[in-house]
C-alpha positions as MATLAB code, in Angstrom:
seq = 'MRGPQKDWDRGDHSGPGFSCSAGWGRELPIGRGEDKWLGLEETHCEPDCPAGLPPSQSLLQRLRSGPWLLLLALGLGLLLLVIICVVGSQNSKFQRDLLTLRTDFSNFTSNTVAEIQALTSQGSSLQETIASLKAEVEGHKQELQTLHSEMLLRVQQLVQALNKLTCQVAILKNNGSTERTCCPINWVEHQGSCYWFSRSGKTWPEAERYCQLESAHLVVINSREEQSFVQAHLGSAYTWMGLSDPEGVWKWVDGTDYASGFQNWKPGQPDDWQGHGLGGGEDCAHFHPDGGWNDDVCQRSYHWVCEAGLTQASQDSH';
ca = [
     -74.636  -74.489  -89.511;
     -72.387  -75.981  -91.858;
     -70.950  -72.998  -92.826;
     -68.849  -72.184  -89.543;
     -68.177  -76.074  -89.474;
     -67.000  -75.436  -93.002;
     -64.223  -72.690  -92.088;
     -63.217  -74.583  -89.154;
     -62.273  -77.479  -91.461;
     -60.473  -74.679  -93.673;
     -58.607  -73.620  -90.954;
     -60.210  -70.177  -91.042;
     -60.652  -70.263  -87.441;
     -58.088  -69.328  -85.063;
     -58.077  -72.097  -82.324;
     -56.263  -72.536  -79.332;
     -52.529  -72.490  -79.683;
     -52.359  -71.376  -83.135;
     -52.046  -68.028  -85.317;
     -51.630  -67.264  -89.064;
     -49.447  -64.583  -90.470;
     -51.910  -61.361  -91.645;
     -49.304  -59.564  -93.632;
     -45.708  -58.906  -93.916;
     -44.058  -57.925  -90.399;
     -47.305  -58.236  -88.426;
     -48.695  -61.229  -86.352;
     -51.806  -61.598  -85.447;
     -52.471  -62.235  -81.698;
     -53.068  -66.333  -80.677;
     -56.024  -67.382  -78.642;
     -53.814  -68.119  -75.652;
     -54.034  -65.832  -72.466;
     -50.449  -66.007  -71.840;
     -48.868  -65.399  -74.942;
     -47.894  -61.912  -76.140;
     -46.587  -59.721  -78.736;
     -42.854  -61.326  -79.011;
     -41.372  -60.334  -82.179;
     -38.278  -62.214  -81.546;
     -39.592  -65.596  -82.687;
     -41.190  -66.248  -86.147;
     -45.224  -67.653  -86.185;
     -45.638  -70.245  -88.137;
     -48.977  -70.611  -90.071;
     -51.361  -73.474  -91.039;
     -51.229  -75.344  -94.173;
     -54.352  -73.124  -95.093;
     -52.627  -69.738  -94.642;
     -52.597  -67.237  -97.821;
     -49.481  -68.691  -99.946;
     -46.750  -65.888 -100.584;
     -46.729  -63.931  -97.159;
     -42.974  -64.267  -96.195;
     -42.379  -65.266  -92.176;
     -42.519  -62.535  -89.432;
     -38.943  -60.367  -89.057;
     -37.038  -60.746  -85.466;
     -36.669  -57.146  -83.857;
     -32.865  -57.112  -84.669;
     -34.514  -57.412  -88.255;
     -36.500  -54.644  -87.920;
     -34.063  -52.640  -86.387;
     -31.474  -53.525  -89.588;
     -34.250  -52.123  -91.816;
     -35.890  -48.978  -92.162;
     -35.295  -45.553  -90.619;
     -33.566  -47.013  -87.306;
     -30.404  -47.748  -89.097;
     -30.283  -44.153  -89.964;
     -30.935  -43.060  -86.190;
     -28.203  -45.285  -85.166;
     -26.153  -44.054  -87.596;
     -26.282  -40.791  -86.875;
     -26.295  -41.310  -83.208;
     -23.018  -43.091  -83.369;
     -22.068  -40.233  -85.433;
     -22.870  -37.654  -82.697;
     -20.963  -39.591  -79.941;
     -18.200  -39.650  -82.367;
     -18.183  -36.026  -82.942;
     -18.590  -35.074  -79.019;
     -15.569  -37.677  -78.626;
     -13.699  -35.634  -81.359;
     -14.433  -32.217  -79.829;
     -13.776  -33.297  -76.278;
     -10.016  -34.610  -77.449;
      -9.701  -31.756  -79.543;
     -10.170  -29.518  -76.395;
      -8.096  -31.426  -74.385;
      -5.059  -31.597  -77.107;
      -5.296  -27.420  -77.161;
      -5.325  -27.370  -73.454;
      -2.498  -30.017  -73.288;
      -0.654  -27.801  -76.589;
      -1.030  -24.354  -74.599;
       0.524  -25.991  -71.180;
       3.315  -27.214  -72.973;
       3.886  -23.912  -74.699;
       3.627  -22.265  -71.376;
       6.049  -25.122  -70.002;
       8.346  -24.334  -72.459;
       8.247  -20.413  -72.286;
       8.984  -21.075  -68.295;
      11.781  -23.524  -69.334;
      13.392  -21.206  -71.423;
      13.174  -17.915  -69.176;
      14.342  -20.334  -66.608;
      17.248  -21.392  -68.468;
      17.980  -17.929  -69.525;
      18.477  -16.522  -65.984;
      20.310  -19.380  -64.441;
      22.815  -19.209  -67.605;
      22.756  -15.165  -66.878;
      23.443  -15.936  -62.916;
      25.948  -18.601  -63.765;
      27.963  -16.074  -65.801;
      27.730  -13.483  -63.251;
      28.815  -15.990  -60.460;
      31.489  -16.843  -62.968;
      33.002  -13.018  -63.358;
      32.324  -12.271  -59.698;
      34.922  -15.704  -58.922;
      37.325  -14.562  -61.484;
      37.283  -11.165  -59.548;
      37.449  -12.847  -56.480;
      40.401  -14.802  -57.475;
      42.360  -11.791  -58.755;
      41.799  -10.048  -55.245;
      42.849  -13.319  -53.272;
      45.956  -13.652  -55.374;
      46.818  -10.058  -54.661;
      46.245  -10.094  -51.030;
      48.062  -12.994  -50.533;
      51.343  -11.467  -52.576;
      50.632   -8.509  -50.344;
      50.375  -10.948  -47.116;
      53.612  -12.783  -48.332;
      55.412   -9.212  -48.750;
      54.270   -8.466  -45.330;
      55.566  -11.667  -43.560;
      59.112  -11.048  -45.648;
      59.044   -7.520  -44.041;
      58.296   -9.082  -40.657;
      60.644  -11.699  -40.584;
      63.289   -9.289  -41.507;
      62.678   -6.945  -38.664;
      62.307   -9.565  -36.118;
      65.781  -10.649  -36.918;
      66.799   -7.102  -36.585;
      65.095   -6.846  -33.359;
      66.505   -9.841  -31.880;
      70.087   -8.961  -33.085;
      69.641   -5.370  -31.356;
      68.302   -7.203  -28.162;
      71.683   -9.471  -28.384;
      73.750   -6.479  -28.649;
      71.582   -4.637  -25.771;
      72.246   -7.652  -23.447;
      76.057   -7.881  -24.334;
      76.324   -4.492  -23.646;
      74.251   -4.555  -20.482;
      76.586   -7.215  -19.463;
      79.748   -5.495  -20.144;
      78.287   -2.590  -18.721;
      77.500   -4.206  -15.305;
      81.124   -5.747  -15.309;
      82.484   -2.418  -15.609;
      80.597   -1.125  -13.088;
      81.937   -4.337  -11.371;
      85.710   -3.433  -11.925;
      84.888    0.052  -10.820;
      84.061   -1.045   -7.562;
      87.051   -3.112   -7.074;
      89.448   -0.292   -7.718;
      89.890   -1.277  -11.656;
      91.135   -4.829  -10.957;
      90.852   -6.608  -14.198;
      91.009  -10.188  -12.711;
      87.657  -10.166  -11.753;
      85.285  -11.442  -13.638;
      81.387  -11.222  -13.582;
      77.763  -12.339  -14.500;
      74.771  -10.436  -15.623;
      72.350   -9.128  -13.065;
      70.109  -12.004  -11.566;
      72.622  -15.010  -12.880;
      74.614  -17.347  -10.615;
      78.316  -17.814  -11.370;
      79.853  -21.256  -10.929;
      82.951  -22.153  -11.730;
      83.743  -19.942  -14.373;
      79.743  -19.911  -16.084;
      77.386  -18.316  -15.498;
      73.273  -19.654  -14.677;
      70.161  -18.504  -15.143;
      67.102  -20.090  -13.440;
      63.946  -19.723  -14.543;
      60.715  -19.553  -12.879;
      58.058  -20.129  -15.441;
      57.923  -22.794  -18.351;
      58.216  -23.004  -22.169;
      58.811  -25.885  -24.737;
      62.393  -27.212  -25.020;
      62.603  -24.999  -28.903;
      61.113  -21.832  -27.159;
      63.291  -22.458  -23.662;
      66.852  -22.581  -25.763;
      65.682  -19.856  -28.361;
      65.211  -17.522  -25.038;
      68.852  -18.276  -24.097;
      70.314  -17.885  -27.056;
      68.628  -14.133  -26.833;
      70.480  -13.810  -23.659;
      74.208  -14.985  -25.584;
      74.151  -18.377  -23.599;
      72.388  -21.626  -24.346;
      70.609  -24.638  -21.954;
      72.567  -25.753  -19.597;
      75.214  -28.464  -20.096;
      76.260  -31.080  -17.772;
      80.312  -31.640  -18.015;
      80.535  -33.283  -14.448;
      79.281  -34.449  -11.343;
      80.031  -31.384   -9.436;
      78.403  -29.325  -12.143;
      75.262  -31.723  -11.887;
      75.012  -30.851   -7.971;
      75.354  -27.534   -8.200;
      72.494  -27.538  -10.517;
      70.388  -29.633   -8.786;
      70.632  -27.266   -5.862;
      68.802  -24.772   -7.544;
      66.152  -26.794   -9.122;
      63.432  -26.802   -6.896;
      60.624  -29.257   -7.243;
      59.676  -28.461  -11.194;
      60.750  -30.392  -14.192;
      63.530  -28.414  -15.882;
      64.892  -28.864  -19.519;
      68.787  -29.101  -20.272;
      70.350  -28.493  -23.455;
      70.536  -32.244  -24.195;
      68.313  -33.886  -27.497;
      67.904  -36.320  -30.036;
      65.969  -35.571  -32.902;
      67.869  -37.135  -35.370;
      68.251  -40.638  -33.177;
      71.833  -39.635  -31.454;
      71.766  -37.680  -28.136;
      73.779  -34.501  -28.724;
      74.448  -31.341  -26.262;
      73.856  -27.970  -27.780;
      77.352  -26.508  -27.300;
      78.487  -29.611  -29.024;
      80.063  -31.280  -25.812;
      80.796  -34.885  -26.909;
      77.785  -36.903  -25.321;
      79.129  -39.967  -25.478;
      82.522  -39.816  -23.090;
      80.689  -37.027  -20.762;
      79.014  -37.418  -18.044;
      75.450  -38.742  -17.855;
      72.543  -39.225  -14.974;
      69.870  -40.929  -16.877;
      67.112  -42.350  -14.438;
      67.152  -46.207  -14.569;
      65.468  -47.187  -17.873;
      65.866  -44.145  -19.536;
      65.816  -42.915  -21.855;
      63.468  -45.067  -23.686;
      61.741  -42.920  -26.224;
      58.229  -43.677  -24.792;
      55.509  -43.382  -27.748;
      52.757  -44.014  -25.326;
      52.380  -40.336  -24.407;
      49.423  -39.339  -27.359;
      51.200  -36.297  -28.295;
      52.765  -37.740  -31.418;
      56.563  -39.081  -31.914;
      58.844  -39.827  -29.720;
      60.581  -38.179  -26.666;
      63.784  -36.450  -27.829;
      64.612  -33.587  -25.097;
      66.281  -34.411  -21.844;
      65.321  -32.940  -18.794;
      65.626  -32.857  -15.129;
      63.275  -34.445  -12.582;
      63.579  -32.745   -9.226;
      65.606  -35.128   -7.516;
      68.093  -34.417  -10.400;
      67.747  -37.391  -12.592;
      67.494  -37.144  -16.202;
      64.604  -38.523  -18.233;
      63.699  -37.993  -21.974;
      60.194  -36.442  -23.039;
      58.062  -34.584  -25.556;
      60.018  -31.426  -26.641;
      56.819  -29.609  -26.594;
      55.770  -30.083  -23.067;
      56.466  -26.999  -21.049;
      58.775  -26.942  -18.223;
      61.198  -24.608  -16.758;
      64.832  -24.618  -17.855;
      68.303  -22.901  -17.148;
      70.565  -21.334  -19.278;
      74.298  -21.351  -19.089;
      77.166  -18.757  -20.351;
      80.473  -18.138  -20.219;
      81.884  -15.592  -17.546;
      81.950  -11.964  -19.071;
      85.684  -10.359  -18.452;
      85.695   -6.598  -18.701;
      87.968   -3.983  -17.883;
      88.027   -0.470  -18.024;
      89.830    0.136  -21.361;
      86.610   -1.879  -23.327;
      84.734    1.754  -22.692;
];
């Protein structure tokens, strides 16, 4: 009975809450039911434990020693190798894509340069063609202007010849009298002048040009008597006369002095009104239906009156 008691006294028996190291890196379970094999805490020995045995190691310390460190290094190496392979594969794909993009860009640049050169060449050719066409058009324009001037001259000559012929016929009807004078057909004679009253509209410049083709000019009013004669033939339309002020001074087309001559302006006229919205002022004179004068925009379309001197002809003019 004393033997076991002696063993207890020496601490050989593991009592509750005590443990003893059985060797390096090995722990003996303690007699407590709730304690487990922890491995993270060191086990303390009683004074009677065998001397020279080192304390138990933690799990981290055990991983640092033995084959665990080698396995961990091998795993990390494999992981690093996989990462390198993946990165290398992605880099290789990126290099291929970059090379493809460079090739496409080079082809695009070459094609674009070729198209630009072709367009430039076409543009130069078109410019040369346009310049040639402009020269031809200018030449044709000058030819047409020359022909137009020649035609106007011939028309004037024909009008004059027709007027002379008309007067010659009238002279023959009057037994060859040379004292009689005559006006062209459809013109009205009054006080030594012939008048033609239009039944359509033209601008002031167009009307004056028409009168010139008839060897006449827009009507010039020299007296109240002439004013009354013209007024009686006007009708109800506005009608241009041969008076204008393109340079700010009113002038008659035949050079008659305006300042000292007859005038029949309506009250408040001329006023050079600018509010018509047609641009510029009012530089041309016209008759109202009542005979009063008014200034207006020269580009309006009104009736007009041409005036020419009497044509005197004789049988000797053949």
